[in-house]
N, C-alpha and C positions, 0 to 999 in steps of 0.2 A: 605507217598506221592507217588503216582504211577509213576509220571514223572521221566525221567532219570536225577537223581541229578548231574550227571557228567557234564551235559551241562550248562555252565555258560555264555558262550560268543559265539554268532553265526554270521557268515557272510552270508548276503543275496545278491544274484546277481540280479540286475534289468535288464530291457529289452532294455535299451538304447533309442535312438531317435525313434519317432513314424514313422512307415512305413506302407504301405498298407500290411495287413496280420498280423500286430502286433502293436496294438494301446493301448489306455488308459486302456483297461481291465487289463493289467498287472501292471499299476500304481495303479489301484484299489486293485488288489489282493495283491500286494507287500505292500501297505499301511496298509491293513488289517492285514497281517502277522506281520508286525513290531509292530502294536498296540497290537496284541495278545501276542507276545513274551514279550513285555514291561510289560504287566499285570502280567507275571510270574517272573518278576525281572531279566530277561535275558538281558545281555549286547548285543546290536545289532550294527553290523558294516555293512554299506551298500555301495556297489559300483554300480553306475549308472551314465551315462554321460548325462542324459537328465535334463536340468535346468528348464523346463517348468512345471514339475509335483509336486504334493503335496508330492509324495514319497521321493523326495530329499530335502524336507524342513528340516532345522536343528532340528525342534521339533519331527521329525518322528523317527530318529535313534540316538543312542548315538554318533556314528561317521559316518559322511556322506562323501564318497569319490566321487567327481565329476570327474571321470577319464575314459579314453577310456576302453571299455570292452575287455581287452587283458590279456593273462597270465602274461605279464610283470607287469601290474597293480596289478594283484592278488598277485604276489610275493612281491611287494612293501608293500601291506597292511599286508600280513602275517608276514613280517619282523617287521613292526611297531607294530603289535598286536600279539605277540607270545602266548597270552592267548586264542586265538580263538580255540574253541573245535570242531566246526562243521560248515558245509556249507549247506544252504538250497537253492537249485537251481531251485525249481519247481514253483517259483512265477514270474519268469522273461521271460516266454515264451520260444520259441525255442532258442533265443539268449543265455539265461542263461544256458539252458541245453547243448548247443553246447560248450560253454566256460567251463562248468564243465567237460565235456568229454575230451576236449583238455588238461585241467589241470591234469586230471587223467592220460591220456596217457603219459604226460611229467613227471609223478611221483610227482607232486607238493603237492597234498594232503598228500601223504605218507611222503614226506620229512618234512612237517610241522606238522605231526601227526593230521590231520584234518579229522573228520568223515563226510561222506555224509549222510544227513538225508532227510526224506520225499520221497525218491525214492532210487533205487540202480542202479548203472551203467549198470548192466546186463539187467535190465528192459528197460532202455532207448535204449540200443543197439538192444534188441530183437524187440522192436516196430518200431525202425527206419530202421533196415535192413529188407527189405521186404521179402527176401529169408528165413531168420531165423524165421520171424513172421509167414510165410506161413507154414513152417515145424511144428511149435508149434501148430498152429490151426488144422492142419491135425491130429496131435498126440492126441489132446484133443477132436476131433470130432466136431469142429466148421467149417461149410462150408464157402468157399470163392469163388469169381469169378475165372474162369480159368486164370492162371497168371504165368508168368515166368520172370526171371531177365536177363537183357542184360548188359554186360559191354563193348560191342563193337558194331559197326555199323552192321557188318555182322550177329552177333547173333540176333540183333533186327529184321533184315530182315527175318531171318528164322522163328522167332516166329510169325511174322505177317502172313507169308504164312500158318503156321499151324492153327492159330486161325480164320483168316478171319476178315473182317471189320464189324462194327466200333470197334475201340480199344481205350483204355485209356493208355496214357503214363504218368508215374509219376516218377519224379527224387527223388532219395533217399537223406535223410538228408537236406531237404529244408523246407522253411516256407511259409504258406499261399498259398500252391499249386504252388509255383514257379516252372516253367519248366513243368507243367502238362498240358496236352491237350487231347481232344477227336479227333480222326482222322477217317474220313469217307472213305477215299480212298488212294490209293498208292501215288498219287501226293503230298498230304500233309504230308505223313508219314515220308519221308526222312528228311525234314526240322525239324519236331517236334522231331524226334529221335535224330538228331544232337544237337538241343538246349537242350534237356533233359540231354544228356550225358555231355554237356559242363557245365551246371548249377549245376549239382550234385557235391558236394565237393569230392565224391569218384568215380565220373564218372560212375555211375550205374543208370539204369532206370528199373522200373517194368512195364511190359506190361500186361494189363489185357484185357480180353474180356469185352467190355463195356456193363454194365447192364442198358442200356438206358430205361427210363420210369419206373424203379423200384422205390418204395417209400423209402424215407430216414429218419432215426431216429437217435437221439443221446441220450445217457443216461449219467448222471453225478453221479459218485459213490464216496463214502468215505469209507475207511477201517482203522481200528485201529490194534494195535499190537496183540490183542486177536482174530483177524480175524472176528470181527463183521463188516458186510458190510451193508451200507444203500444206497438206490438209491434216490437221492435228487430230481431229476427232469427227466421227459421224454419229449423230445422235438421232434416234428414232423416237417419235412420240407414240406412246401406247394409245393415247386418246387421239381420235382422228381430227381433221380440220373442224374448226368451230369453237375450239377451246384454246385460249391463250397459252403459249408454250410455258409461261411461268406458272400456269395452273394445271399443266399436263404432267402425267407420269411419263418420264423419259427413260430411255434405255440406250446404253452404248456397249458394244458396237451395235450398228443397225442389225435387226434380227430378220426382217421379212423382205429384204430387198434382193432382187436377183443381181448377179454380178454384172450382167450387161447394163442394167439400169443404173447400178452404182457407178460404173465407169462413166456413163453418159452424164450423170449428175455431177461427178467430180469435174469433168471437162466444162460443164456449164458454169459451175461455181467459179472456176479459175477465169473463164472467159468474162464473167460478170465483174469480178474484182478488177481485172485489167481494164475493163471498159469504163469504169466509173472515175478513174483518175490514176495519176502516176505517183503513188505514195508508198512509203515503206511502213508496214505496221500490220495490225490484226484486222480481221473482218469476219462477220457472222452472216451466213446466207441461209435463208429458209425456203424450202420447196414443198409443194404438194404433189403427190403421185396418185394417179387413178387406181382404185382398188380392183383392177381387172387384169386380164392377160396382157393388155396393151402396155400397162405401166407408163402412161403418158405423164411427163414431168412439166409442171408449171412453176415459175418463180413467184414467191410471195413477197419477200423483201430482202434487202441487204443492209447491214449496219457497219459502217466503216470505223469501228471502235471496238474495244473489248466490251463484252456484254455479260449478262447474267450467265449465259451458257458457256462463256469462255472460262469463267471461274470453275464451273462444273467440269468442263473439258480438261482444265489443268489438273484438277484433283483426280479425275477419272484416268488420265493417262500418265500423270507424273511429269508432264511437259509444261513448264511454267510459262504460259503464253504471254502474260503481261510483262514478265521479266525480259523475255526475248524481244517482245514488241518494242520495249523501251530502248533496247540495244540497237534494233533496226532503225529506230527513229534517229539515233545518233549517226547512222551511216554505215554500221557494220553490215556484213552479209552473212547469211545463214551458215555458209560453209566455214566461216572464220570463228563462229561461236561454238562452245562445247556443249554437248548433250549434258544437261544438269544431273541426270541420273547415273549415266555410266562414267562420266568425266573423261572417257577415253575415245569417244566418237564425237562427230560434229552434230550441230543442231539442225543440219540439213537432212532430216529424215522424217518419216511418218511413223508415229507410234503404232505398235501392234499389241493388241490386248489378248492375254490368255485368261481373262476373267470377264465377268459381266458386271456392269454398273447399273443400278436402278436409283433414280431420283424420284422422291414423292414430295409434293408441296405440303406445307402445314398452314391451315387456316385458323381464323379466330372469330368465326361468325357470332359466337355467343356474346362478343363485346359490342356487336352492332345490332341491337334489338330491332326486329322488324326488317332486317336487310334481306335482299333477294339473294338466296343462297345458291342459285343455279350458276354453274360455271359457264362462261362464254368468252367473248373476244376481249373483255376488259379484265385485266389481272386482279385477283382478290386475295391471293396467298400472302402471308406475312413472313414466311420462311420456308426452308426446305431441308430434307435429309437426303443423304446419299449412302448407299450400301454397296459393298463389293462382295461378290460371291463367285464360285466356280461355275454356277449355272444361273439362268434367269430366275428359277424358282428359289434358290438360296438367297440371291440378292433381294428379291421381292419380299421374302419373309424378313430378312434383316432390316430392310427399309421400314416395313410396317412396325417392327419392334422399336425402331428409333424414334418414332413420331411422338411418343409420350402422350397418348390419348387414351390410356388405360386399356389398350388392346395388347395381347401377347403375340400377335402375328396375324396371319390370315386365318380366320376360322378357328375351330378347336379351342374356343375359350368361353363358349356359352353366351357370347354377347351378340351373336348375329341376329339379323332380322328374320322373323318367322312369318310375317304377313305377306301374302302373295301380292296384293295391290301395292303395298308399300315398296316392295322390292322392284316391281315393274316401274313405279314412279321414279325411284332412285336411279334406275337404268335409263329411263327416258329423258329425265331432266338431270343432266350430269351434275352430281352432287359431290361434296367434299369427301364422302365416304363410299363413293362408287367402287373403289378398289376392293372394299369388303363386300359390297352388295353383289358383285359378280359371283363371289364364292358362295354367298347365301343362296343366290338364284340356282346355281348348279346343285347345291345341297338339297334344294326344294324339288329338284327334278325338272326345272325349266330347261328345254333343249338348247344346246349350244347355238343351233341355227336361229332360234328366237332371240337369244341374247345378242348374237351378231347383227340380226336385222335391226334391233333397237339401237344398239350402241355404235355399230359399224366398226367395233374393235376387231382387228385382224384375227382370223380363226386360229392362227398359230399361238397367240397369247391365250386365247380362251381354252385351247387344248392343254396348255401348261397348267392352267387352273384346274381343269378336269382331272389331270393326272394327280394333282395334290389331293383332290377330294377322294379319288379312288384309294389313295394311300391311307388317308384318314379312316375310311371305311374298313380297310383291311386291319389296321392297327387296333381299331376299336373292338375287334373280336378277341383280342388277347388280354391278359392281365400282366402285371409287372413280373410275375413269376414265370409266365409261359412265353413271353415275347423272346424271339431269338435275336442273335447278334446282327445278322444281315438286315433284318427288317428295321431294327433300331438305328443301325448305321445309315440306312437309306433315308429314314426320317430326318436324321441330323444333316445329311448331305443336301437334302432338299430344304433346309433352313428352319425346320420346326424347332421351336424352343422347348426346353425341358418342361416348362409349365403347360405347353399345349399337349405334349406327349402324356403328361400326367393326367390331363383332362380326358384324353382318349382312353387311358388305361385305368381311370378312376383310382388314382393313388396320389401321393404327395410328390411335389417337385423334387424334394431331396432324395426320394426313392429312385427317381429316374436318374438323377445325378450319380447316385451310388452305383446304379446298374451300369451306367456308362463306364464308370471307373473299373467295375468288375470285368466288363467286356473289353476294357482297354480302348474305348472309343473316345479319343481325346482330340481337342482342337489342335490343328497345326497352323502355323503362321507362315504366310507367303509374302514375298516382296512384290510391291507394285513396281515393275521394272521397265515399262514402256517398250521393251524390245523382245517380249516373250522369251526372255532368258537366252537370246542369241549372244548378248554381250553381258558381262558381269555388271550387276548394278551396285553402286556404291552408297545408295541412299536408304536409310533405315525407315522405310515406309511400308507398313504391314496391314494385311487383312487376314481374317481367320477362315478356315474351312475344315472339312473332314475328308480324309483320304482313305482309300482301301490300303491295307498294309501290303508292303512288298517284301520279298525275302532277300536278305543280303547273301553274298557269296558264302558266308559261314553258317547260313541257315537261320539267322535271327530275323524275326518279323519286325518291321518298323514303318512309320510314315515320316516323310522328310519334313523337318521343321526348319524354315529358313531364318527364324528369329533366334540368333545365338545370344544366350544370356552371359553377360560379363560378370566379373566378380567385384565390380565397383558398387558403392552404396547408391541406392536408387530412390527416387521420389516419383510417385505417380500423381499427375494433376488430372482431375476429372473435369471435362469440359461441360458446357451448358446445353448441348444438344441444339435442336432447331430453334431459330428465332421465333418469338411470339410476342404479343403485347404483354408487357410486364417482365419479360426476360429477353433482353436483346444484346446488342453488340458490346454494351459496357462490361458484360461478364467475360466476353472474349478478350477484351482489353486486360481484365484482371488476370485471366488464365495465362496469357502470353507473358505478362510481367512476373507471374508466379514461377513460370518455367525458367525465365531468364535469371531471376534472383536465385533459384535453387541451383542453377548451373554455376553461378558466381560463388556459391558456398561449397562447390566441389562435388555436387551430386550428379549422377547420370539422370537425365530428365526424361520422363515418359509421359506422353500426352495421349489421352483417350477422348475422341470426339467423333461425331458423325455429321457435322455441319459443313457442307462444301464451300460456303460463302466466306468463311472466316480465316483470319490470319493464324489462329491456333492450329488449324489443320494444314498449314504450309509445311512441306516436308523438311525444311531446314530450320525450324524454330526449336523443336525439342531434339534430344539425342535420338529418341525413337518415337515415331508416331504410329499409333494403332487406330486405323480408321474403322471404328467399330461402334455399334449402338451403345449408348450410355445406359445399359440395361444389365441388371444384376448378373445374369449368367455369363455374359461376355466379359464383364469386368472381373468377376471372380476367377475366371480361367486365366486371364492375363496376370492377375496378382499371383496366382499359384505358379505360373510359369516364370515370372520375373522376380518374385520374392523381394519386394521393395522394403525400405525402412518404414514407409508409411504412405498414406494417401492424403492429398490436400483436397478437401471438399468445400471449403468456405469461399472459393473464388468462382465456382461454376453455377451460382444462383441456386434456385430451388431444386433443379435437376440433380445436382451433385449432393445437395443437402439431404434429399429424400433417401439417398443410399446409405447415409451415415449409420442408421440403426442396424442395417444388415451387416455392414462392415464391422461394427462394434460387436455384434452377436457372433460373427465368425472369427473374432480375435484379430482383426486387421487394425493396425494402429492408425488413428486419425491424427494427422499433423495439426497442431494448434489447438483451438478450443475443442474440448471433448464432446462426444455425443450426448453425454448426460447434461451438459450445459446447453447445448443446442436444443435439446428436447425440453428442458426446463423453460427456456424462453418461449417455445411454441405452446406449452401447456399453460393455459391462462390461469388455472387455479393455483398451480405451484408458483407461477410468476408473481401473481398478486400477493401471495403469502410473503414472497421475498421482498416485494415493495413495502408491504406493511411492516415487516421487521426492520426495514431501513427508513421508516417514516417518510416514504415518498408517496405523494398523492396520485390517485388514478381515478378515472370516472367509475361510478358505481356500475357493477356488471354482475351477470350470472351466466350459467351455461344451461343448455337444453338439448335433448336429443329427440324430442317429439314436439308436435305442434301444441299439444296440451300443456307440456312443461313450459313451452315458450310463452303461452298465454298467462300461465300462473306467474312467471317471472315478470311479465309486463305489469302485473298488479303491484309489484314491489318497486319497479323502476319507473320513473316518469317518462312519457313520450316527449320528444322524439327518441327512438331507439335505433342504434346501429346494429344490424344483424350481420354476422359473418361466419363462414365455416372455418375450421382449423386447418392448418397445413396446406394453405394455397398461396399462390403468388399473384402479384399484380391486382390484389383486391378482388379476385374472382368470387362472384356471388355475393359481394358486399352490397348492402342497401340500407338507406335510412328510411324507417317506416314511422308514420305519424298516428296510426290508429290500429285497433285490434284486427280489423278486417285485412288491412295491408300486411300486418305481421303474419297472420295465419296463411295468407296466399303465398307469401315469400318463403316461409318456412317449409310448407308442403312442397313447393317447387324445388327448393334447395335439396331437401332430403330425397326427392325423386332423382335429381341429377347426381348427387354425391351421397349415396346411401351410407348409413352407419357413421355419419360424421357428427362430431360434437360441435354444436353451434354456440357462438359467443354472442351475448346480447349486452351491449354497453349503453348506458345513458349517454346520448349524444349531446355534447356541450355546444349548444346553439350559439353562433356568433363568436366562437373562440378564434384566436389566432393560432395558426399551426407553424411549428418550427421543427427542425431535425438537426441532429448532431452526428458526425462520424468521428470515430476515435480509434486509436491503436493502443492496445494494452498488452503487457507481457506477463500479466498475473500479479504484478506488484505496482507497476507505474502505468499511468494513463496519460496519453497526449491527445488532446482534441484537435483533429486536423481541420475541422471546419464546422461552423454553425450556420445554417441557412434558414431564412424566414420565408414562408410562403406568402405570396401576394394575395392569392385567393383565400377565403375563409376555411376554417376547419370543415371537413366533410367532402372536400374534393381530394381524390387520391394524390399522394405526393408526386407520383409520376406524371400527373396531368396538371400540376400546379406550376405557375411561374414562381421561381424561388430565387431569392437574392443572397449573395455571399459578399460581405458579412450581412447580418440583419440590418434593416433600415429603420425599425420602429420599436425595438425592444429596449426598455430601460435597463440600467445597471443592475437593479434588484432582480429583474427577471433573468437577465443573462447569468447572474451568479447562481441562481437556482438551477438553470440548465446545466451549467458546468458542474455543480455539486452532484446533481442527479446522475449525470453521465458517468462521472468517476465512480460513484457508489455502485451503480448498476454493473459497470464493466468489471469491477473487482468482485462484486457479489456473484456474478455469473462465471467467475474464473476464466475470463476471456483471455485467449492467447491469439492475437491477430487483430482482425478488424471487428468493429461493432457499429451498428447504426441504430439510433434511438429517435423515436418520433414523439413530439410533445404537443399538447393543446394548452393554450394560455388563456385564462379567463379571470378577470378581476385581479390581475397581477399574480395569480397563482399558477404554477406550472404543473400540469398533470401529465402522466405518462400514457401514451396511446399504445406503443409497443416497442420492443427491442429485438433486433436481429443481429446475433453475434456472427456476422459474415460480411463479405464484401457487398456493398449496396450499389444501387444505380447511380448514386451521387459521387462515389469515390473518384472515378475518372474525371468528372467535372471539377471537383475541388483540386485534384492534382494539376489539371491544366490551368485553372484560374490562379493558383498559387505558385505554379512552376516547380513542384516538388514530387518526387517519385514515391508516393505513399504506399503503393502496392508492393514495390520492391522492399521497402523497409518492413512492412507487415509480414511479408513472406519470411524474411530473415529472422524475425521475432518468432514466427510459428515454428521454424526449424530449430529454435533454441540457439541460434548462432549469435544473436545480438539481443540487447535489452533496449527498451525505449530510450534510456539515458545515454546510449552509445551514439545517438544521432543528433546532429546539430540542425534543428528545424529553423528554416528561415523563409517563411512564406512572403511572397512579394505580390501585392496587388494594389494598384492605385484606383480609387473609386470603388465601383461595384461590378460584380459579374452576375448576370441573370441567366438562369437556366430556363429556356423557353421550350415548352412541349410543342410537337408538330403532330397534326392529326391527318388521317387519310380518309376523312368523311366523304370526300368527293367521289370515292369509289362506290359509295352506297348512297345514292342521291336522296332516297326517301327516309333515311334514318334520322331520328331525333339527335341533335348535337349536344344534348344536355350532359353535364358532367356530374359525377358523384363519387362514391367511395370505390367504385370499380374502375381500374385504369383503362383508358382507351387510346392514348397516344402511341404512335408507332416509332417516334424518334424525338430528338431534341437538338436545339442549337444553343450556342452561347453568345451572349451579347455583353460587351463591356461598355459601361457608361461612367463618365467622370463624376457626375453628381445626380442627386435625386430630382434636379430641375430638368433633367433630360426629357424631351418630348416622348420618347419611347416608353420611359418608365411611367410618365403621367398617363399615357394611353392604356397601359396594362392595368394600372391601379384603378382607373375610372371604370374599367370593364370587369372588375374582379368578381362580382357576384352574378354576372349576367347568365351564366349557364348552370349555376348551382341547382342540382335536382335532389329531391328527397325521396 
């Protein structure tokens, strides 16, 4: 056996709470690594403080430690598990690598005789210390931008004088480009230099001559102990240098690279990986290429670990990088491992794509009032979507449809910019919606040469946009009755949605759908097979496209559909789409458990999602994975193709829930709580009537759809008033107002952002305590899985509150009211599955704030704290396989578990950190304490009102 037989027990370091710059991609890679090690009979010990992820599920590792990521925790684990032979730090992002280095510097690994595998410390240090890295690149003949290190303010000023502007400033040993910026003149330089020196843990910055406008590429490599190296994926950034890759639109395979330059880049990447150290594992290399005939290549950086891009590359190619990297760390070689897709060839191969991948980041700037929205070297995106198509145009359209920002794709939806100066500004200062502004610019008649001069985006991409615009112009000359089959097929092949085509033809979406049916223009599903169909793929991982019909030998016309429908009973689980503030990895956790529980009940499971960072889009979680936008048209086509027993919507957050009405209208069965009940909980008027009938108190409220109505309501309700729009997630647009002027301003602003919305106005219970309960209901029986009390007062969004399980300060009388109300509401709403209810407690009276009959953000937290698989139970109840009374609940928790929100305010230095009813945290960690006398609890409690904003 070639693997290192000495390795029997391995410690894996996770990445902790989700922050901007380090998100679910490490949950995905860590989960893959754990499963990979498990296959080899290795005992796995995991440390990670994030309760919302699949990675920290008890089923993932032999021992899971939900502890803070500190060397103190590492020592505690090593003492409890003296059998640990090695640590694998490459799966938990920069957080894990930094912790590994700190433990190494303190001599901890040496003290406990623990080997570091998957990377070596020297390789990490060389790549992180920009001075060392530069010297090494010079030695091996790899070009870099002119660059020097500064460890003082004075030295930084001297370098700037020598290089001239524009300059890049990058802080050493930071994550997601923290502290990095592009500086165009001396006035900005002093502030950026000071910030970079402060943010770097070793107070060092690298100052580079900015290679603005150069093209940017990333390569994902794997190497084994025999020095076999494979390049899994080449990714091209559509945005040129100057924008962090996490904020760039990226495309695979590379589109605008000559073969000669591509081969040269490959050789350089392999040479760089070999030069930084002799380790077996994964590596990510970034290059810049001059945008001229010369195509000069310079190295930007190399990361000796799995990265954000390796999750994307894994999903793009079907080659599970983290899984294979974990095997290589054990000592296997690539030729001994099997290709996970074909199962018949080895892992020593380079994937070939016969499709195109487009990734677009997802931002949440509206959560950070006053933030600088310009994209630059410091990453600001909170999530991303990936789309697969047969062409760049199709994939680009599918990616824009996946974003969930109320756009139906590129253009053709009446929502584009019409103002010349605004469009020029959007192009000049790279913005979150520049992908749309390019289309608007072409539509306005701005020449491609001007767009290229401003954005430096390669002309090939701009010409693709121009072709789409020409097609839109052509289609707009027709009506639904006069358009011919070829033109409609071309629009679908280029990714236009039925809604967009309806906009062009001035008709209804359903009419376009019917026309497609009439013309027999149907989606076909293709396998993601890594080998461009040279070998038969065994993995049921699909994307949709439209093909020209071909004639069979007997004269029939058909398009080949590779997704074969079985006669088994099937369940579709709708995923939660891209991560954003208010809807994150906790819903991915719920979806994965929903899939696994459905499989246990004998169903064929089908997952639909478009988020490349998550475990739910791993190709061996569900029986079938459709990597498609969670967008009505795509979902309905899959449902028509697969004919499932029903669709689970209550595990995928607001994304899936928003589709419930259409599913219901089209006669598709919703598994668990019905659409009528889901809608009743959202409709404040009907919900209050239900509360009134059940004698359950709620704060006085009313609804308004104009500013005038809101002011009239304010005369009846006392200030302060909580204003919120209907049907939104994460408290979007919620605010506490204390006078009529504030009320009017906020209502006008809300109705501008979310037109035709019904606004809810509640009397805000000042000084109340907030609590929430999660429960499982089968329509007859209710089991409360957990009641949590918020440490902060009522008025701070539950996702931003520190919350304790069980409550620390609620008397028996209040607890009884919470239990009674929860049971009554769950039954009155005919809940089948999960429900979350939020309460405000004032003068020992419990008021209802809201009820959500779906999986909530807190369910994974409670499941981890009590050690029980609640989502598994709830799914079996939704499917009608079990009743609440069939389960033996046995929650185990000594002391208290505290859910602690984590914020990414450091990405937006000038933003006010105040908290209110709108959620702003990007992730959470779990803290276990034995008693309320714990210092950590005391600190939280004493600061509880500090950031409350009205």
